[in-house]
VEXDREN-2710 file (C-alpha; in Angstrom, 1 decimal):
% VEXDREN-2710
k/r/px/py/pz
1/MET/32.5/-79.2/-131.2
2/ARG/29.1/-80.6/-132.0
3/LEU/28.1/-82.6/-129.0
4/LYS/25.4/-84.6/-129.8
5/LYS/23.5/-83.8/-127.0
6/LEU/24.9/-82.6/-124.3
7/SER/22.1/-82.2/-122.1
8/PHE/24.4/-83.1/-120.5
9/VAL/24.3/-82.9/-117.8
10/PHE/21.7/-83.5/-117.9
11/ALA/21.6/-86.2/-118.4
12/ILE/24.1/-86.6/-116.6
13/MET/23.1/-87.2/-115.4
14/VAL/20.3/-88.0/-116.1
15/LEU/21.6/-89.8/-115.0
16/LEU/21.6/-87.1/-113.9
17/THR/18.5/-87.1/-114.2
18/SER/17.5/-89.8/-114.0
19/GLY/16.5/-92.1/-112.1
20/ILE/13.6/-91.7/-112.4
21/PHE/10.8/-93.7/-112.5
22/THR/8.3/-96.2/-111.9
23/THR/8.7/-99.8/-112.6
24/CYS/7.9/-101.3/-116.0
25/ALA/4.9/-103.2/-114.7
26/THR/3.0/-100.1/-113.7
27/THR/3.1/-98.5/-117.2
28/PRO/0.8/-99.9/-119.9
29/HIS/2.2/-100.6/-123.3
30/TYR/0.9/-98.8/-126.4
31/GLN/1.6/-99.8/-130.0
32/LEU/4.3/-97.6/-131.5
33/SER/2.0/-97.0/-134.5
34/ARG/-0.3/-95.1/-132.3
35/PHE/2.2/-92.2/-132.0
36/ILE/2.6/-89.5/-134.6
37/ASP/6.1/-88.4/-135.8
38/PRO/6.8/-84.8/-134.7
39/VAL/7.5/-83.9/-138.4
40/THR/3.8/-84.5/-139.1
41/CYS/2.9/-82.1/-136.3
42/GLY/5.3/-79.6/-137.7
43/GLY/3.4/-79.6/-141.0
44/CYS/0.8/-77.3/-139.4
45/HIS/2.5/-76.2/-136.2
46/ASP/5.6/-75.1/-138.0
47/THR/6.7/-72.3/-135.6
48/ILE/6.2/-74.4/-132.5
49/TYR/8.0/-77.3/-134.2
50/GLN/11.0/-75.2/-135.0
51/GLN/11.2/-73.9/-131.4
52/TRP/11.1/-77.5/-130.1
53/GLN/13.8/-78.8/-132.4
54/ASN/17.1/-78.9/-130.6
55/SER/15.4/-78.1/-127.3
56/MET/16.3/-80.1/-124.3
57/HIS/13.1/-82.1/-124.7
58/ASN/13.9/-82.9/-128.3
59/LEU/17.5/-84.0/-127.4
60/ALA/16.6/-86.0/-124.4
61/GLN/17.7/-89.3/-126.0
62/LYS/20.5/-88.0/-128.2
63/ASP/22.6/-86.5/-125.5
64/PRO/26.0/-88.0/-125.6
65/VAL/26.7/-87.0/-122.0
66/TYR/23.5/-88.7/-120.8
67/LEU/24.5/-91.8/-122.8
68/GLU/28.1/-91.8/-121.5
69/PHE/27.2/-91.3/-117.9
70/ALA/24.5/-93.9/-118.1
71/ARG/27.0/-96.3/-119.5
72/TYR/29.6/-95.4/-116.9
73/TYR/27.2/-95.8/-113.9
74/LEU/25.7/-99.0/-115.1
75/LYS/29.2/-100.5/-115.7
76/GLN/30.2/-99.4/-112.2
77/LEU/27.2/-101.0/-110.6
78/LYS/27.5/-104.3/-112.6
79/ASP/31.2/-104.5/-111.8
80/GLU/30.7/-104.2/-108.0
81/ALA/30.1/-107.5/-106.3
82/SER/28.2/-105.6/-103.5
83/THR/25.7/-103.9/-105.9
84/ASP/22.2/-103.9/-104.6
85/PRO/19.6/-105.0/-107.2
86/ASP/17.5/-101.9/-106.2
87/GLU/20.4/-99.7/-107.2
88/LEU/20.6/-101.4/-110.6
89/ALA/16.9/-101.0/-111.1
90/GLU/17.3/-97.2/-110.6
91/ALA/20.1/-96.9/-113.1
92/GLU/18.1/-98.9/-115.7
93/ILE/15.0/-96.8/-115.7
94/CYS/16.4/-93.5/-117.0
95/VAL/14.8/-94.3/-120.4
96/LYS/11.3/-93.6/-119.0
97/CYS/11.9/-89.9/-119.4
98/HIS/14.7/-89.8/-121.9
99/VAL/13.0/-92.2/-124.4
100/PRO/9.4/-91.9/-123.4
101/VAL/7.7/-93.1/-126.6
102/GLY/10.0/-96.0/-126.9
103/TYR/9.4/-96.9/-123.2
104/LEU/5.7/-96.7/-123.6
105/SER/5.7/-98.9/-126.7
106/GLY/7.9/-101.6/-125.2
107/PHE/11.5/-100.7/-126.3
108/PRO/13.8/-99.8/-124.8
109/LYS/12.6/-100.7/-121.3
110/THR/16.1/-100.3/-119.8
111/VAL/19.2/-98.2/-120.3
112/THR/21.1/-101.4/-121.1
113/GLN/18.7/-102.1/-124.1
114/GLU/19.1/-98.5/-125.2
115/LEU/22.9/-98.7/-125.2
116/GLU/23.5/-102.2/-126.4
117/GLU/20.7/-102.4/-128.9
118/GLU/20.8/-98.8/-130.2
119/ASP/20.2/-99.9/-133.8
120/ARG/16.7/-101.2/-132.8
121/LEU/15.5/-97.8/-131.5
122/PRO/12.6/-96.6/-133.6
123/ASP/13.2/-93.3/-135.2
124/ILE/10.3/-91.7/-133.4
125/ALA/11.7/-92.8/-130.1
126/ARG/14.9/-91.0/-130.8
127/GLU/13.0/-87.7/-130.8
128/GLY/12.9/-87.5/-127.1
129/ILE/10.0/-85.7/-125.3
130/GLN/7.8/-84.9/-128.3
131/CYS/4.5/-83.4/-129.5
132/ASP/2.3/-86.5/-129.5
133/TYR/3.7/-87.7/-126.2
134/CYS/2.9/-84.6/-124.3
135/HIS/-0.4/-83.8/-126.0
136/SER/-1.8/-87.3/-125.4
137/ILE/-1.4/-86.9/-121.7
138/ILE/-4.7/-86.7/-119.8
139/GLY/-3.5/-86.5/-116.2
140/ALA/-1.2/-88.2/-113.7
141/ARG/-1.4/-91.1/-111.3
142/LYS/1.2/-89.5/-109.1
143/LEU/3.1/-86.2/-109.4
144/TYR/6.6/-87.6/-109.8
145/ASN/8.5/-90.1/-111.9
146/ALA/6.5/-89.5/-115.1
147/GLN/3.5/-91.3/-113.8
148/PHE/1.2/-89.9/-116.4
149/LYS/-2.1/-91.1/-117.8
150/TYR/-2.3/-91.3/-121.6
151/ASP/-4.8/-91.5/-124.3
152/PRO/-2.9/-91.6/-127.6
153/GLY/-4.8/-91.8/-131.0
154/ASN/-4.2/-94.5/-133.6
155/GLY/-1.5/-93.0/-135.8
156/ASP/-1.6/-90.8/-138.8
157/THR/-4.9/-92.1/-140.2
158/ASP/-6.8/-91.7/-136.9
159/PRO/-4.8/-89.3/-134.7
160/GLY/-7.4/-89.0/-132.0
161/ILE/-7.7/-86.2/-129.5
162/LYS/-4.8/-83.7/-128.9
163/ARG/-5.0/-81.7/-125.7
164/GLY/-3.8/-78.2/-125.0
165/PRO/-4.5/-74.9/-123.3
166/PHE/-7.2/-73.5/-125.6
167/LYS/-11.0/-74.1/-125.3
168/ASP/-11.9/-73.4/-128.9
169/SER/-9.2/-75.2/-130.9
170/GLU/-10.2/-76.8/-134.1
171/SER/-8.3/-78.9/-136.6
172/SER/-9.1/-80.7/-139.8
173/TYR/-6.6/-83.4/-139.0
174/HIS/-7.2/-84.3/-135.3
175/GLN/-9.7/-83.7/-132.6
176/SER/-8.9/-81.0/-130.1
177/ALA/-9.7/-80.7/-126.4
178/TYR/-9.0/-78.2/-123.7
179/SER/-6.9/-79.6/-120.9
180/LYS/-6.6/-77.7/-117.6
181/PHE/-3.8/-80.1/-116.7
182/HIS/-1.7/-78.7/-119.5
183/THR/-2.0/-75.2/-118.0
184/GLU/-0.8/-76.2/-114.6
185/SER/2.6/-76.8/-113.1
186/LYS/1.5/-80.4/-112.3
187/ILE/2.2/-81.5/-115.9
188/CYS/5.8/-80.2/-115.5
189/GLY/6.2/-81.5/-112.0
190/THR/5.2/-85.1/-112.9
191/CYS/8.5/-85.4/-114.7
192/HIS/10.6/-82.8/-112.9
193/ASP/10.1/-84.4/-109.4
194/VAL/12.1/-87.6/-109.3
195/ARG/12.3/-90.2/-106.6
196/HIS/14.5/-93.3/-106.4
197/VAL/12.3/-96.1/-107.7
198/ARG/13.2/-98.4/-104.8
199/PHE/14.5/-96.2/-101.9
200/GLY/12.1/-93.3/-102.4
201/THR/15.0/-90.8/-102.1
202/LYS/14.0/-87.4/-103.6
203/LEU/16.5/-87.0/-106.3
204/GLU/15.0/-84.0/-108.0
205/THR/12.4/-81.7/-106.4
206/THR/11.9/-78.9/-108.9
207/TYR/8.1/-79.1/-108.6
208/GLU/8.1/-79.3/-104.8
209/GLU/10.4/-76.3/-104.8
210/TRP/7.9/-74.3/-106.9
211/LEU/5.0/-75.4/-104.7
212/ALA/6.7/-73.8/-101.7
213/SER/7.7/-70.7/-103.6
214/PRO/6.1/-67.2/-103.6
215/TYR/5.1/-67.9/-107.3
216/ASN/2.5/-70.5/-106.1
217/THR/-0.3/-68.3/-104.8
218/ALA/-4.1/-68.5/-104.7
219/ASN/-4.3/-65.2/-106.4
220/GLN/-4.7/-65.4/-110.2
221/ASP/-2.9/-62.1/-110.6
222/THR/0.3/-63.2/-108.7
223/HIS/0.3/-67.0/-109.5
224/VAL/3.0/-68.0/-111.9
225/PRO/3.1/-71.6/-113.0
226/CYS/6.1/-73.2/-114.6
227/GLN/4.7/-72.4/-118.0
228/GLY/4.5/-68.7/-116.9
229/CYS/8.3/-68.4/-117.3
230/HIS/9.5/-71.4/-119.3
231/MET/6.8/-71.1/-122.0
232/TYR/7.1/-67.3/-122.3
233/HIS/10.9/-67.7/-122.8
234/ARG/12.1/-66.8/-126.3
235/PRO/15.1/-65.0/-127.9
236/ASP/15.9/-61.8/-126.0
237/ILE/13.1/-62.4/-123.5
238/PRO/14.5/-64.6/-120.7
239/ALA/11.1/-64.4/-118.9
240/THR/12.4/-64.9/-115.4
241/GLY/11.0/-63.7/-112.0
242/SER/13.4/-60.7/-112.3
243/THR/12.5/-59.7/-115.9
244/PRO/9.3/-58.8/-117.8
245/ARG/7.4/-61.8/-119.1
246/PRO/5.5/-60.3/-122.1
247/LYS/2.9/-62.4/-123.9
248/ASN/3.7/-63.9/-127.2
249/PRO/0.9/-63.1/-129.6
250/GLY/0.4/-65.1/-132.7
251/THR/-1.1/-68.3/-134.1
252/ALA/-0.5/-71.9/-133.0
253/ALA/-0.9/-73.3/-136.5
254/PHE/-1.6/-72.5/-140.1
255/GLY/-5.0/-71.0/-140.4
256/ALA/-5.5/-70.8/-136.6
257/PRO/-7.0/-67.7/-135.0
258/GLU/-4.7/-65.0/-133.7
259/ARG/-4.3/-65.3/-130.0
260/GLU/-3.0/-63.1/-127.2
261/HIS/-0.4/-65.6/-126.2
262/ILE/1.0/-68.7/-127.8
263/PHE/3.1/-70.8/-125.4
264/THR/6.6/-71.1/-126.6
265/HIS/8.4/-74.5/-126.8
266/TYR/12.1/-73.8/-126.7
267/PHE/12.6/-75.7/-123.4
268/VAL/16.3/-74.9/-122.9
269/GLY/16.2/-74.1/-119.2
270/GLY/19.8/-73.2/-118.2
271/ASN/21.5/-75.7/-120.5
272/SER/23.6/-73.8/-123.0
273/VAL/25.9/-76.8/-123.8
274/VAL/23.6/-79.3/-125.5
275/PRO/21.8/-77.0/-128.0
276/ALA/25.2/-75.6/-129.0
277/GLY/26.5/-79.1/-129.5
278/PHE/23.8/-79.5/-132.1
279/GLY/24.5/-76.2/-133.8
280/ASP/21.7/-74.2/-132.2
281/ASP/23.5/-71.1/-131.0
282/GLU/20.2/-69.3/-130.5
283/LYS/18.9/-71.7/-127.9
284/SER/22.4/-71.8/-126.3
285/ALA/22.3/-68.0/-125.9
286/MET/18.8/-68.1/-124.5
287/ALA/20.0/-70.5/-121.7
288/VAL/22.9/-68.1/-120.9
289/SER/20.5/-65.2/-120.7
290/ARG/18.2/-67.0/-118.4
291/LEU/21.0/-67.9/-116.0
292/GLN/22.2/-64.2/-116.0
293/ASN/18.7/-63.2/-114.9
294/ALA/18.3/-65.7/-112.2
295/ALA/20.1/-64.2/-109.2
296/ARG/21.3/-61.0/-107.7
297/LEU/24.8/-60.7/-106.1
298/GLU/25.7/-58.0/-103.4
299/LEU/28.9/-57.2/-101.5
300/ASP/28.7/-55.9/-98.0
301/THR/32.0/-54.5/-96.6
302/THR/30.5/-52.7/-93.6
303/ASP/32.6/-54.7/-91.2
304/ILE/35.8/-54.9/-93.3
305/LYS/37.7/-53.4/-90.3
306/LYS/36.9/-56.6/-88.5
307/TYR/38.6/-58.5/-91.3
308/TYR/35.5/-59.9/-92.9
309/PHE/32.9/-59.0/-95.5
310/GLU/29.7/-60.6/-96.6
311/ILE/28.4/-61.9/-99.9
312/LYS/24.6/-62.0/-100.5
313/ILE/23.1/-64.1/-103.2
314/THR/19.4/-63.6/-103.8
315/ASN/17.3/-66.0/-105.9
316/ASN/15.2/-63.3/-107.5
317/GLY/14.6/-65.0/-110.9
318/ALA/13.8/-68.7/-110.5
319/GLY/10.6/-70.2/-109.3
320/HIS/12.6/-73.1/-107.8
321/LYS/15.8/-73.4/-105.9
322/LEU/19.1/-72.4/-107.5
323/PRO/20.3/-74.6/-108.9
324/THR/17.6/-77.2/-109.5
325/GLY/17.3/-80.5/-111.2
326/LEU/19.8/-83.3/-110.2
327/THR/21.9/-80.9/-108.2
328/ASP/24.5/-83.3/-107.0
329/VAL/25.9/-82.8/-110.5
330/ARG/25.0/-79.2/-111.4
331/GLN/27.5/-76.7/-110.1
332/MET/26.7/-73.1/-108.9
333/TRP/29.5/-71.6/-106.9
334/LEU/31.3/-68.4/-105.8
335/GLU/34.6/-67.4/-107.1
336/ILE/36.2/-65.0/-104.6
337/ILE/39.5/-63.2/-105.1
338/VAL/40.9/-60.5/-102.8
339/THR/44.1/-58.8/-103.9
340/THR/46.3/-56.0/-102.6
341/GLU/47.2/-52.9/-104.6
342/LYS/50.3/-54.6/-105.8
343/GLY/48.3/-57.6/-107.0
344/LYS/49.1/-60.0/-104.2
345/VAL/46.3/-62.5/-103.5
346/VAL/45.4/-62.5/-99.8
347/TYR/42.3/-64.6/-100.2
348/ALA/41.0/-66.9/-102.9
349/SER/38.2/-69.4/-103.2
350/GLY/36.4/-71.1/-106.1
351/LYS/39.1/-70.3/-108.7
352/ALA/39.3/-73.2/-111.2
353/ASP/42.7/-74.6/-112.2
354/PRO/43.8/-74.8/-115.8
355/LYS/41.9/-78.1/-116.1
356/GLY/38.7/-76.5/-114.9
357/TYR/38.7/-78.3/-111.6
358/LEU/37.6/-76.5/-108.5
359/PRO/39.5/-76.3/-105.2
360/GLU/38.3/-77.9/-102.0
361/ASN/37.4/-74.6/-100.3
362/THR/34.9/-73.7/-103.0
363/ILE/31.6/-72.4/-101.8
364/MET/29.2/-74.6/-103.7
365/TYR/25.4/-74.6/-103.8
366/HIS/24.3/-78.1/-104.4
367/THR/22.9/-81.4/-103.0
368/VAL/24.9/-84.2/-101.5
369/PHE/23.4/-87.7/-101.5
370/GLY/24.5/-90.4/-99.2
371/ASP/24.5/-94.2/-99.0
372/GLY/22.3/-94.5/-95.9
373/LYS/25.3/-94.7/-93.6
374/GLY/26.4/-91.0/-93.8
375/ASN/28.8/-91.5/-96.6
376/ALA/28.6/-89.3/-99.7
377/ILE/28.0/-91.2/-103.0
378/GLU/28.8/-90.4/-106.6
379/ASN/26.4/-92.8/-108.3
380/ILE/22.9/-91.5/-107.9
381/ALA/21.5/-95.0/-108.1
382/LYS/23.0/-95.5/-104.6
383/ALA/21.2/-92.5/-103.1
384/ARG/19.4/-93.6/-99.9
385/GLU/19.6/-90.2/-98.1
386/ILE/20.2/-86.5/-98.5
387/LEU/23.2/-85.4/-96.5
388/ALA/23.2/-81.7/-97.4
389/ASP/21.2/-79.2/-99.5
390/ASN/22.3/-75.6/-99.3
391/ARG/20.6/-74.4/-102.5
392/ILE/18.9/-71.0/-102.5
393/LYS/15.1/-71.0/-102.3
394/PRO/13.0/-68.7/-104.5
395/GLY/13.0/-65.2/-103.2
396/GLU/15.5/-66.0/-100.4
397/THR/19.0/-64.8/-99.8
398/ALA/22.1/-66.8/-98.9
399/VAL/24.7/-64.9/-96.9
400/GLU/28.4/-66.0/-96.9
401/LYS/30.8/-64.5/-94.3
402/ILE/34.3/-64.3/-95.7
403/MET/37.1/-64.0/-93.2
404/LEU/40.4/-62.3/-94.2
405/PRO/43.7/-63.1/-92.6
406/GLU/44.2/-60.9/-89.5
407/GLY/46.8/-58.2/-90.1
408/THR/45.8/-57.7/-93.7
409/SER/46.2/-54.0/-94.5
410/GLY/46.2/-51.5/-97.3
411/LYS/44.0/-51.0/-100.2
412/LEU/42.2/-54.2/-101.3
413/THR/40.2/-55.2/-104.4
414/ILE/37.4/-57.7/-103.8
415/SER/36.2/-59.5/-106.8
416/VAL/33.2/-62.0/-106.6
417/ARG/31.5/-63.9/-109.3
418/LEU/28.5/-66.3/-109.1
419/LEU/29.3/-69.0/-111.6
420/TYR/27.3/-71.9/-113.1
421/ARG/28.3/-75.1/-114.9
422/ILE/26.1/-77.9/-116.0
423/ALA/28.4/-80.5/-114.3
424/SER/31.8/-81.0/-112.8
425/GLN/34.6/-80.8/-115.4
426/LYS/36.5/-83.4/-113.4
427/ASN/33.6/-85.9/-113.5
428/VAL/33.0/-85.3/-117.2
429/ASP/36.7/-85.9/-117.9
430/MET/36.5/-89.1/-115.9
431/VAL/33.4/-90.5/-117.6
432/MET/33.9/-89.2/-121.2
433/LYS/37.6/-90.2/-121.6
434/GLU/37.5/-90.5/-125.3
435/LYS/35.0/-87.7/-126.0
436/ARG/36.3/-85.0/-123.8
437/ILE/34.6/-81.7/-123.9
438/LYS/35.3/-78.4/-122.2
439/LEU/32.2/-77.3/-120.3
440/PRO/31.5/-73.6/-120.5
441/VAL/31.3/-71.7/-117.2
442/ILE/28.5/-69.1/-117.2
443/GLU/28.9/-65.9/-115.2
444/MET/25.5/-65.3/-113.6
445/GLU/26.5/-62.2/-111.7
446/ALA/29.7/-60.4/-110.8
447/GLU/30.7/-57.6/-108.3
448/LYS/33.9/-55.8/-107.6
449/THR/34.8/-53.2/-105.0
450/SER/37.8/-51.6/-103.4
451/VAL/38.3/-51.1/-99.7
452/SER/41.0/-50.0/-97.3
453/LEU/42.2/-51.6/-94.1
END
């Protein structure tokens, strides 16, 4: 099934992701004609352009899941008599990151415009987070909610200065300049830290998580910025903290000098769903590989005679928490099944039913947002507080103690899997009633052992 974008979840949530950003009044408008179509950039930077196509950046606006969830949450807010205007403001501003060139040039300024006036969207705005958008950035006002500073050129005939990681870049088409900002995690964090535009609730903290991680050091030999993993990532090279991250030698453009490392632009993260929905199985496989190298799972049955065992999950591959992003939607959980020699189940948790829905006793690693009164909320636009966050920090280990029924005896088989899904299947079914999709469950790690009681 070709899902036009399942970033899904990403969007989800973008909703999931979204909520992103600052008010319209704080962002200057730029004429759309000042931005260059990514196809033009691909004329010289062909390899990078091909990597970027069908990436999560490229598909940021086309994601059907993002669009459907945005529509669902907006309708929910508009239909509720008690909706706070500040909640509606949050739901409307997802476009700032998902349709950045359109937002900067004046349309769409809200999700409602994006959904109801879709025919008006300029073609270049549909290309999501693109070449000229990123390489026209000169800094940030604040390191969250996409509060960048920009200096775009004046279109194809006067493209202006394009900024990047090399100090000696030259081009016969545009001016080139070195940008330290483009080599730092700050440029990633300015979008990947998200706060509620009115309540200030921290909805996404990927950058803050990295700041507090062992990858952020003062030692150049041990410091690994976001780019050190995500822009080394390529087919068969997941480039995580638990795997080698070899450099990618080559050229950045036709006629450019050979360099020790060319930063890759696949930008798939852990999303295997959306790229596959657009026919890009290579990027989908890259996302799966990344997830399978993000964590280590261990079973400790030392105290099984006391009717319990422990499961240890170590975040040994990610420079941020597991999972990260808008983690009220993302799902990372343990599936635990203990059976007797005859196959009788004596303990089970996290086993999805035929619909893909998880039981109430599932051990889930996620964030729970609240309404400010201690009540969990579904619509992220209502998030005034964080009620719970049990995600696993970089380099740290979560330990789960699993109690078996007293009196259990005989030979037992313990099977544990660490699983990941971009979002709740139940929520997707509820929101995308006419466009139902079966979300794949990715097995990140699995362990099985036999014990006797």
